[in-house]
N, C-alpha and C positions, 0 to 999 in steps of 0.2 A: 237616063236618071238612075240614081243610085239604087230604088227600090225595085226597079223593074225586074231585077234578077231574082226576085223570091218567088215569083209565079211559076219559074221553071226547075228551081235547084231543088224544091223539096221532093218531085218526082223524078228528076234525072240525073242531076249530080251524084247522088247518093247511090242509084241504081247503077250508075257507071262504074263507081268505085268500089261498091261490095256488091256481094252474091245476090241477095233477095230478101223477101219482105215475107215473113209467114203469117197466113191469116190461118190456117189449119194445121196442127201437129200434137205432137206428145212427145215431152220430156222423159227421158227412160235412163235406167242405171244400168251398167253392164251386168252381165250374168256372174263374172268373177271379178271384174273392178267395180264392186258394188257401191264404192264412194265416188266414182267418176259416172259424168253424165253425157249423153248424147241426144240429139233430136231426130226423132223418126217424123220424116216430111208427111207422112201420110199416103205416100204413092209408091212403096217400095223403095225409098231412098232414105239417106240420111244427110244432115247438113254438113257441110263441108266450107270452111272460108267462113267469110261474114255473114250475118243473117240477122234481121230484125223480128224479134219475136214479143208480141204482146201478152205476157205472161198474166196480167192482172185485169185484162179486157177494159182498159181505161182508154183505149183508143191510141195511146202512145206506147210505142214499142221501143225496148232497150236493144242495143247493139251486143253480141255476142260472137265470138271466134271459136270455131271449130279446127282441129287440125286435119291432117289428111285422112286419118283414120275415124274422123267424126267425132271424137272426144272433146269436149269442152275446155277451153283453158280459162284457169280461174288465178287470181292473184298474181299475175305476171304481166309480160310485155310482149305481144303479139310479134310475129316474124316482121311485119312492115312497121312497127315501132309504136303501136297504141298500148296505152295502159288499160287492164282491165282489172276488176276488184274482186273479191272473195267470191261473189256470186258468178262472175265471168262476165258483169256487164261492163262496156267501155266507160271509162271516167275520164274527164278533163277537167283538171283542177279541183279534185275532190267531190265532182258533180258527175252523176250518170247522164250520159248525153241520151236523149230521147228523139224519137221520129214518130209523125202523126201517121201511122199504118193505115186507118182506115179512110185516108182522104186520097191517097196516091199510091199506087203499086208500083213495083219496078219498071222504069221506063216510062211512067205514065205522068202527064201532068191533070192535076186534079181541078176541075172546073170551081170546086168550091174554094179552094187556096186562091186561084185568080182572082175570084169574086172578092174574098176577103182582103187580098190584097191591094186591090184598088181601093176598097172602103178605107182601109188603113192607111193608105197613101194620102188620100183625099182629107182625113181626118187631121192627120199629122201636119199636112201643108197649112189647112185652115188654122189650127192651133199656134203655129208658127208665125202666121200673118198677124194673127190677134195679138199674139204676145209682145211684139216689138216691129217698130219702124225699120225701114232701109238704114236710116242713119244711126241706128242703135247698134248695129252689126259691126264690130270692131273688126278690122282686117289682120292684126298680128295677135299672135297668141299671148301675148303679154296683156293685150285690152280685150282678151275673150270676155264675153258676158258672163256674170254670174248668174245662176239661175239652175234648173232642173233638167236634166237628159237623159233620155230613155234608150237602152240598148235595142237597137234596129236589126242589127244581124252581126255575124262574125264572119271571118274567112280564116281558115287553119291549113296545117301541113303546107306552109309557105305558100298561101293563096290557091292551091288547087280545089279545096273544098270550101263551102258555104253553109254556116247553119244560122237557126233561129232561136231565141229563148223560147222556152217552155216551161208550164207550171208556175207561172207567175211573171213577176217584171223584175229586172235589173236597172236601177236608176243610179246616177252619180249627180251629185250637185256641187257647183264651183262655189266652195266656201272663202275663198280667199284667193288673191294672186298678186304678184309684184313683177317687177323686171327680173327678179331671179329666181321665184319660187311660185309654185301653184298648189293648193291644196284642195284634194277632191275626197268627197264622203260618198262612200258605196252602200247602197242598200238593196237588199236582195228580198223580195216580198212574194211569197207562194200564195198560189190559188186558196189555199186554206186560211189565208191570214197570217201565217208564222212568217217570221223574218228576221234579219239581223242588219246590223250596221257596221262599218268601218271605216278608217281614214288612210289615205296614201298621199304622202309629198312627192311631186316632181321638181327637182331643181334644175336650174339651167346649167348646162356644161359649157366647156370652152369651144366645143364645136357648134353652139347656138341652141340645141337639141335640149328639151326638158325632160328628164329622165328619172324613173321612180329606182333608189337603190336600196330599198327596203328589204332586199333578199340578195343572198350571196350567189347572184346567178351571173355569167358571160354574156346574157343577151338581155339585158333589161328593158322594161316596158318604156316606150316613149309616148308622149302626148302630143297631139298636133290638134290644130283649131282650122276646120273647113268654113271660113267666112260665108261665102254665098250659099252654101247648102245649110249653115248652121249646124255643122255636125262636128262633134268631137271624136277623134279617134285615138284609142290607147291600145299598144300592143308592140310586138317584137317582129323578128324575122320569120315566127313560125305563126302567130297567130294575132289577128288584130280586131279589136271590135269597135263598131259604129254607133254612137250615141247621137239621136236626135233632139234638138232642144223643144222642151214642151212647155216649160214654163219660165218666161223671163223675170229676173229680179232688178227691178229698178232701184 
């Protein structure tokens, strides 16, 4: 089942891909390189490579990359191809990527996350069952039901890793579709109530795919509809996002 991966990914996939999670340590600047930062692990070593550090003690850590000498990389692209902002935090599509560091350490699977995943899965399935009858689920993308879908998880780096939304919800609403075009409203809502919305249009191409050409990219986003699971997927060869139906519009 598509959501079963969530219980394992937070604790294991990131741990396998990156160096570790920092629960205690200290940010420091160099004695001569006073504007450059390094991270003292608190055990006589310094951070090298990727490390999750919870700087504001909110239980959510940011990903930072340190070179082989321990210096923090900022406003650049890491050797393995990830963008970090001026503070050194890994960003994807202009948003800082976060990790729940207090729930699972490196190589561990948190029981809290497992329990939450089971509850979330049951709730989502119940909502979907109440929202529509089986005959309401269209089989083709052109017949995809209008309504609201919520981001459940995403895969990136060509499917090697999996992530989950933090700090709020990301919803999409199918506001209109036809045989040749699909209009989607995206709404980002943060936990503090802030948010914003924007629209994207996916047009049918000669190969039958519905793609969004609103950006000058060689690998545009493609939208697909999984009728049995009631899931919309949007993405390209590098990153795909999966949205579950939560409100069916009759």
